[in-house]
SEKOL-604652 format. One record per residue (C-alpha): residue number from 1; x, y, z. Coordinates in steps of 0.5 Angstrom, whole numbers. Layout:
N
+-----+-------+-------+-------+
:   i :    px :    py :    pz :
+-----+-------+-------+-------+
: NUM :     X :     Y :     Z :
...
+-----+-------+-------+-------+
***
This chain:
408
+-----+-------+-------+-------+
:   i :    px :    py :    pz :
+-----+-------+-------+-------+
:   1 :   204 :   175 :   147 :
:   2 :   202 :   174 :   140 :
:   3 :   196 :   170 :   143 :
:   4 :   193 :   176 :   146 :
:   5 :   193 :   181 :   141 :
:   6 :   189 :   176 :   136 :
:   7 :   184 :   173 :   141 :
:   8 :   177 :   175 :   139 :
:   9 :   171 :   176 :   143 :
:  10 :   167 :   170 :   140 :
:  11 :   173 :   165 :   140 :
:  12 :   174 :   167 :   148 :
:  13 :   167 :   166 :   149 :
:  14 :   167 :   159 :   146 :
:  15 :   174 :   157 :   149 :
:  16 :   172 :   159 :   156 :
:  17 :   165 :   158 :   157 :
:  18 :   166 :   152 :   161 :
:  19 :   171 :   155 :   166 :
:  20 :   167 :   161 :   167 :
:  21 :   161 :   156 :   169 :
:  22 :   165 :   153 :   174 :
:  23 :   167 :   159 :   177 :
:  24 :   160 :   162 :   178 :
:  25 :   158 :   156 :   181 :
:  26 :   163 :   157 :   187 :
:  27 :   159 :   158 :   194 :
:  28 :   163 :   163 :   198 :
:  29 :   167 :   160 :   204 :
:  30 :   164 :   153 :   203 :
:  31 :   170 :   149 :   204 :
:  32 :   172 :   153 :   210 :
:  33 :   166 :   151 :   213 :
:  34 :   166 :   144 :   211 :
:  35 :   173 :   143 :   212 :
:  36 :   175 :   148 :   218 :
:  37 :   182 :   144 :   219 :
:  38 :   184 :   144 :   212 :
:  39 :   188 :   151 :   212 :
:  40 :   193 :   154 :   207 :
:  41 :   200 :   156 :   211 :
:  42 :   201 :   162 :   208 :
:  43 :   206 :   168 :   208 :
:  44 :   205 :   175 :   206 :
:  45 :   210 :   179 :   202 :
:  46 :   208 :   187 :   204 :
:  47 :   205 :   188 :   210 :
:  48 :   203 :   195 :   209 :
:  49 :   195 :   197 :   209 :
:  50 :   193 :   193 :   204 :
:  51 :   197 :   187 :   206 :
:  52 :   194 :   188 :   213 :
:  53 :   187 :   189 :   210 :
:  54 :   187 :   182 :   205 :
:  55 :   190 :   178 :   212 :
:  56 :   184 :   180 :   216 :
:  57 :   180 :   177 :   210 :
:  58 :   184 :   171 :   210 :
:  59 :   183 :   170 :   218 :
:  60 :   176 :   171 :   217 :
:  61 :   175 :   166 :   211 :
:  62 :   178 :   161 :   216 :
:  63 :   182 :   157 :   211 :
:  64 :   189 :   160 :   212 :
:  65 :   194 :   160 :   217 :
:  66 :   199 :   166 :   217 :
:  67 :   205 :   163 :   219 :
:  68 :   211 :   168 :   216 :
:  69 :   211 :   176 :   213 :
:  70 :   217 :   180 :   209 :
:  71 :   217 :   187 :   209 :
:  72 :   223 :   192 :   208 :
:  73 :   221 :   196 :   214 :
:  74 :   222 :   193 :   221 :
:  75 :   217 :   197 :   224 :
:  76 :   211 :   195 :   219 :
:  77 :   213 :   187 :   220 :
:  78 :   213 :   189 :   228 :
:  79 :   206 :   192 :   227 :
:  80 :   204 :   186 :   223 :
:  81 :   207 :   181 :   227 :
:  82 :   203 :   184 :   233 :
:  83 :   196 :   184 :   230 :
:  84 :   197 :   177 :   227 :
:  85 :   201 :   174 :   232 :
:  86 :   207 :   172 :   227 :
:  87 :   213 :   170 :   231 :
:  88 :   219 :   174 :   231 :
:  89 :   223 :   168 :   228 :
:  90 :   218 :   168 :   222 :
:  91 :   219 :   176 :   220 :
:  92 :   224 :   178 :   214 :
:  93 :   226 :   185 :   213 :
:  94 :   230 :   188 :   208 :
:  95 :   229 :   188 :   200 :
:  96 :   231 :   181 :   200 :
:  97 :   227 :   179 :   206 :
:  98 :   222 :   176 :   201 :
:  99 :   227 :   171 :   199 :
: 100 :   228 :   168 :   206 :
: 101 :   221 :   167 :   207 :
: 102 :   221 :   163 :   200 :
: 103 :   226 :   159 :   203 :
: 104 :   221 :   158 :   209 :
: 105 :   219 :   150 :   209 :
: 106 :   213 :   152 :   213 :
: 107 :   210 :   157 :   207 :
: 108 :   206 :   153 :   202 :
: 109 :   203 :   160 :   199 :
: 110 :   205 :   167 :   199 :
: 111 :   200 :   173 :   198 :
: 112 :   204 :   179 :   195 :
: 113 :   202 :   186 :   197 :
: 114 :   208 :   190 :   196 :
: 115 :   209 :   196 :   191 :
: 116 :   207 :   194 :   184 :
: 117 :   215 :   195 :   181 :
: 118 :   217 :   188 :   185 :
: 119 :   211 :   184 :   183 :
: 120 :   214 :   180 :   177 :
: 121 :   221 :   179 :   181 :
: 122 :   217 :   176 :   187 :
: 123 :   212 :   172 :   183 :
: 124 :   217 :   169 :   179 :
: 125 :   221 :   167 :   185 :
: 126 :   215 :   164 :   189 :
: 127 :   213 :   160 :   183 :
: 128 :   220 :   157 :   182 :
: 129 :   220 :   156 :   190 :
: 130 :   214 :   152 :   189 :
: 131 :   209 :   157 :   192 :
: 132 :   202 :   158 :   190 :
: 133 :   201 :   165 :   189 :
: 134 :   196 :   171 :   190 :
: 135 :   198 :   177 :   187 :
: 136 :   195 :   184 :   188 :
: 137 :   194 :   188 :   182 :
: 138 :   197 :   191 :   178 :
: 139 :   201 :   186 :   176 :
: 140 :   207 :   190 :   174 :
: 141 :   209 :   197 :   172 :
: 142 :   212 :   196 :   165 :
: 143 :   212 :   191 :   159 :
: 144 :   217 :   186 :   161 :
: 145 :   214 :   186 :   168 :
: 146 :   207 :   184 :   165 :
: 147 :   211 :   179 :   160 :
: 148 :   214 :   176 :   166 :
: 149 :   208 :   175 :   170 :
: 150 :   205 :   171 :   164 :
: 151 :   211 :   167 :   164 :
: 152 :   210 :   166 :   171 :
: 153 :   203 :   164 :   171 :
: 154 :   205 :   159 :   165 :
: 155 :   210 :   156 :   170 :
: 156 :   206 :   155 :   175 :
: 157 :   201 :   151 :   171 :
: 158 :   206 :   147 :   169 :
: 159 :   208 :   146 :   176 :
: 160 :   201 :   145 :   179 :
: 161 :   201 :   151 :   183 :
: 162 :   195 :   156 :   183 :
: 163 :   197 :   163 :   181 :
: 164 :   191 :   168 :   182 :
: 165 :   191 :   175 :   181 :
: 166 :   186 :   179 :   185 :
: 167 :   181 :   183 :   181 :
: 168 :   175 :   184 :   185 :
: 169 :   170 :   186 :   179 :
: 170 :   171 :   179 :   175 :
: 171 :   169 :   175 :   182 :
: 172 :   163 :   179 :   182 :
: 173 :   157 :   175 :   180 :
: 174 :   153 :   181 :   177 :
: 175 :   159 :   183 :   173 :
: 176 :   160 :   176 :   170 :
: 177 :   153 :   175 :   168 :
: 178 :   152 :   182 :   165 :
: 179 :   159 :   181 :   161 :
: 180 :   157 :   174 :   159 :
: 181 :   150 :   177 :   156 :
: 182 :   153 :   183 :   153 :
: 183 :   159 :   178 :   150 :
: 184 :   153 :   174 :   147 :
: 185 :   150 :   180 :   144 :
: 186 :   145 :   183 :   149 :
: 187 :   146 :   190 :   146 :
: 188 :   148 :   188 :   139 :
: 189 :   154 :   190 :   136 :
: 190 :   159 :   195 :   140 :
: 191 :   159 :   202 :   138 :
: 192 :   163 :   206 :   144 :
: 193 :   165 :   206 :   151 :
: 194 :   166 :   210 :   157 :
: 195 :   171 :   208 :   163 :
: 196 :   173 :   213 :   168 :
: 197 :   176 :   213 :   175 :
: 198 :   175 :   220 :   179 :
: 199 :   177 :   220 :   186 :
: 200 :   181 :   224 :   191 :
: 201 :   189 :   223 :   192 :
: 202 :   189 :   217 :   197 :
: 203 :   196 :   219 :   199 :
: 204 :   195 :   226 :   200 :
: 205 :   195 :   226 :   208 :
: 206 :   199 :   220 :   210 :
: 207 :   204 :   220 :   215 :
: 208 :   209 :   217 :   209 :
: 209 :   207 :   223 :   205 :
: 210 :   209 :   227 :   210 :
: 211 :   216 :   224 :   211 :
: 212 :   217 :   225 :   204 :
: 213 :   215 :   232 :   204 :
: 214 :   221 :   233 :   209 :
: 215 :   226 :   230 :   205 :
: 216 :   224 :   228 :   198 :
: 217 :   231 :   225 :   196 :
: 218 :   231 :   220 :   202 :
: 219 :   230 :   213 :   198 :
: 220 :   227 :   210 :   204 :
: 221 :   221 :   215 :   205 :
: 222 :   220 :   214 :   197 :
: 223 :   219 :   207 :   198 :
: 224 :   214 :   209 :   204 :
: 225 :   210 :   213 :   200 :
: 226 :   211 :   209 :   194 :
: 227 :   204 :   211 :   191 :
: 228 :   207 :   218 :   189 :
: 229 :   213 :   215 :   185 :
: 230 :   212 :   213 :   178 :
: 231 :   217 :   208 :   178 :
: 232 :   214 :   204 :   184 :
: 233 :   207 :   205 :   182 :
: 234 :   207 :   205 :   175 :
: 235 :   203 :   212 :   175 :
: 236 :   196 :   213 :   177 :
: 237 :   193 :   210 :   171 :
: 238 :   197 :   203 :   172 :
: 239 :   196 :   203 :   180 :
: 240 :   189 :   205 :   181 :
: 241 :   186 :   206 :   174 :
: 242 :   187 :   199 :   172 :
: 243 :   180 :   197 :   176 :
: 244 :   176 :   201 :   171 :
: 245 :   181 :   199 :   165 :
: 246 :   180 :   192 :   167 :
: 247 :   173 :   192 :   166 :
: 248 :   173 :   195 :   159 :
: 249 :   179 :   190 :   157 :
: 250 :   174 :   185 :   160 :
: 251 :   168 :   187 :   156 :
: 252 :   172 :   188 :   149 :
: 253 :   175 :   181 :   150 :
: 254 :   181 :   183 :   146 :
: 255 :   187 :   188 :   146 :
: 256 :   186 :   195 :   143 :
: 257 :   189 :   197 :   136 :
: 258 :   192 :   203 :   139 :
: 259 :   191 :   209 :   144 :
: 260 :   192 :   216 :   144 :
: 261 :   192 :   221 :   150 :
: 262 :   195 :   226 :   155 :
: 263 :   196 :   227 :   162 :
: 264 :   199 :   232 :   167 :
: 265 :   200 :   233 :   175 :
: 266 :   198 :   241 :   176 :
: 267 :   195 :   239 :   183 :
: 268 :   202 :   235 :   185 :
: 269 :   207 :   238 :   189 :
: 270 :   211 :   232 :   191 :
: 271 :   213 :   226 :   187 :
: 272 :   213 :   225 :   180 :
: 273 :   206 :   221 :   178 :
: 274 :   201 :   225 :   174 :
: 275 :   194 :   227 :   177 :
: 276 :   190 :   226 :   171 :
: 277 :   190 :   222 :   165 :
: 278 :   185 :   222 :   159 :
: 279 :   186 :   217 :   153 :
: 280 :   182 :   214 :   147 :
: 281 :   183 :   207 :   146 :
: 282 :   182 :   204 :   139 :
: 283 :   179 :   197 :   137 :
: 284 :   177 :   193 :   131 :
: 285 :   171 :   195 :   128 :
: 286 :   171 :   202 :   129 :
: 287 :   170 :   201 :   137 :
: 288 :   173 :   206 :   141 :
: 289 :   173 :   207 :   149 :
: 290 :   174 :   214 :   152 :
: 291 :   178 :   213 :   159 :
: 292 :   179 :   219 :   164 :
: 293 :   181 :   219 :   171 :
: 294 :   183 :   224 :   176 :
: 295 :   186 :   224 :   183 :
: 296 :   185 :   230 :   186 :
: 297 :   179 :   233 :   190 :
: 298 :   175 :   237 :   184 :
: 299 :   171 :   240 :   190 :
: 300 :   167 :   234 :   191 :
: 301 :   164 :   234 :   184 :
: 302 :   160 :   228 :   182 :
: 303 :   159 :   223 :   180 :
: 304 :   166 :   220 :   182 :
: 305 :   168 :   213 :   183 :
: 306 :   169 :   207 :   178 :
: 307 :   164 :   207 :   172 :
: 308 :   164 :   204 :   166 :
: 309 :   159 :   204 :   160 :
: 310 :   159 :   200 :   153 :
: 311 :   154 :   202 :   148 :
: 312 :   151 :   198 :   143 :
: 313 :   147 :   198 :   137 :
: 314 :   141 :   195 :   141 :
: 315 :   142 :   197 :   148 :
: 316 :   148 :   199 :   153 :
: 317 :   151 :   196 :   159 :
: 318 :   153 :   201 :   165 :
: 319 :   157 :   198 :   171 :
: 320 :   160 :   202 :   178 :
: 321 :   165 :   199 :   183 :
: 322 :   160 :   199 :   189 :
: 323 :   153 :   200 :   187 :
: 324 :   149 :   198 :   180 :
: 325 :   150 :   193 :   174 :
: 326 :   145 :   195 :   169 :
: 327 :   144 :   192 :   162 :
: 328 :   139 :   195 :   158 :
: 329 :   138 :   191 :   152 :
: 330 :   135 :   184 :   151 :
: 331 :   135 :   181 :   156 :
: 332 :   134 :   187 :   161 :
: 333 :   139 :   185 :   167 :
: 334 :   140 :   188 :   174 :
: 335 :   145 :   186 :   178 :
: 336 :   149 :   189 :   185 :
: 337 :   156 :   190 :   186 :
: 338 :   155 :   193 :   193 :
: 339 :   161 :   193 :   197 :
: 340 :   165 :   190 :   192 :
: 341 :   172 :   192 :   195 :
: 342 :   171 :   187 :   200 :
: 343 :   166 :   182 :   197 :
: 344 :   171 :   181 :   191 :
: 345 :   177 :   179 :   196 :
: 346 :   173 :   174 :   199 :
: 347 :   171 :   171 :   193 :
: 348 :   178 :   171 :   190 :
: 349 :   180 :   168 :   197 :
: 350 :   175 :   162 :   197 :
: 351 :   177 :   161 :   189 :
: 352 :   184 :   161 :   191 :
: 353 :   183 :   156 :   197 :
: 354 :   179 :   151 :   193 :
: 355 :   184 :   151 :   187 :
: 356 :   190 :   149 :   192 :
: 357 :   186 :   144 :   195 :
: 358 :   183 :   141 :   189 :
: 359 :   190 :   142 :   185 :
: 360 :   186 :   146 :   180 :
: 361 :   192 :   150 :   177 :
: 362 :   189 :   152 :   171 :
: 363 :   190 :   160 :   173 :
: 364 :   185 :   163 :   169 :
: 365 :   186 :   170 :   172 :
: 366 :   193 :   171 :   169 :
: 367 :   192 :   172 :   162 :
: 368 :   186 :   177 :   163 :
: 369 :   190 :   181 :   168 :
: 370 :   196 :   181 :   163 :
: 371 :   192 :   184 :   158 :
: 372 :   189 :   189 :   162 :
: 373 :   196 :   191 :   165 :
: 374 :   199 :   192 :   158 :
: 375 :   192 :   196 :   157 :
: 376 :   194 :   201 :   162 :
: 377 :   201 :   202 :   160 :
: 378 :   199 :   203 :   153 :
: 379 :   195 :   209 :   155 :
: 380 :   200 :   211 :   160 :
: 381 :   206 :   211 :   154 :
: 382 :   201 :   214 :   149 :
: 383 :   199 :   220 :   154 :
: 384 :   206 :   221 :   156 :
: 385 :   208 :   222 :   149 :
: 386 :   202 :   225 :   146 :
: 387 :   202 :   221 :   140 :
: 388 :   198 :   215 :   137 :
: 389 :   202 :   209 :   140 :
: 390 :   200 :   202 :   137 :
: 391 :   199 :   195 :   141 :
: 392 :   205 :   192 :   137 :
: 393 :   209 :   198 :   138 :
: 394 :   208 :   197 :   145 :
: 395 :   210 :   190 :   146 :
: 396 :   216 :   191 :   142 :
: 397 :   219 :   197 :   146 :
: 398 :   224 :   194 :   151 :
: 399 :   226 :   201 :   153 :
: 400 :   219 :   202 :   156 :
: 401 :   222 :   198 :   162 :
: 402 :   222 :   202 :   169 :
: 403 :   229 :   202 :   173 :
: 404 :   229 :   203 :   180 :
: 405 :   235 :   206 :   184 :
: 406 :   235 :   205 :   191 :
: 407 :   242 :   205 :   192 :
: 408 :   243 :   210 :   197 :
+-----+-------+-------+-------+
***
């Protein structure tokens, strides 16, 4: 973790320029079209709506053969099996079902799309079982979990396994070019940044939410409605807002020194997550990034969505998750991030596929994802305490580990 805190922008660019150049040259779906029979035998861990969406994209890609699935809930497994033609003998239910999937010799790689709390344990087990890993974000809900994923990524590299974290913005050519230009001085020295994620509550009208409302003490209903549970999700700043915080972390390319903030859940009547956060992150050289998020309707207030801006002495960068990427500096640059939610996944699936076929286990997405994940946790814990929390204090605070109790 010390390497993350000491990483500076200039050294990062120097050390990773060659790797970044290689990533930008990837042609979408090239290997799938040129080698249609070279399919990766893949198992899914987590068969909910997100898992099904990613599975659909894998089938469209053509380079994956979905051979097995694991989920706690049998009904989700049955639905997944019916949609994607998985035989019942390859369906593994229960909290330890993923372990049975990892013992399955027909599985070469796994996509982990379970609630974030389980990601570190499942990713570690997958690497130790010799499987390539395609991991959803956030990678973890606490500091020990984040550090565990970092170690799993390193172990995967040692074993020649591919380990990719699915951040869509980092796969987008416009985002990559804009960030590259900014880090090379296109807007001068950084002054301050803005980052926000304003959206409705995505869990408000789900059937799982209604079940939890009927019996909030039921652990299975709690697991179904995991997005309303602070321990299972990491709260909204980690589970959802990581999309925009990751862009700030990417632009800054160094860990924040400290953070201070506030949060509350004034519109919530179910679960223990907050409905908004407001955090200021402090970086070297007097640079700060102001972050806000909400997860309620706010009467349709606009603009909403995922926005980032970085102001410098000679210009500014403005990005949105599904729309524009504009750099007003030297040079001026305009890109496009339309429909990034789908195209970013498609790019990552192609990168993962090519990496496995080529034996490329550099796994460059892991370190950056760990730093972004820790940045969300720094903001969360600072907001919980309403006190300034430093990066070093965060890494040393083992008491911040979240413990899940589903014994009932």
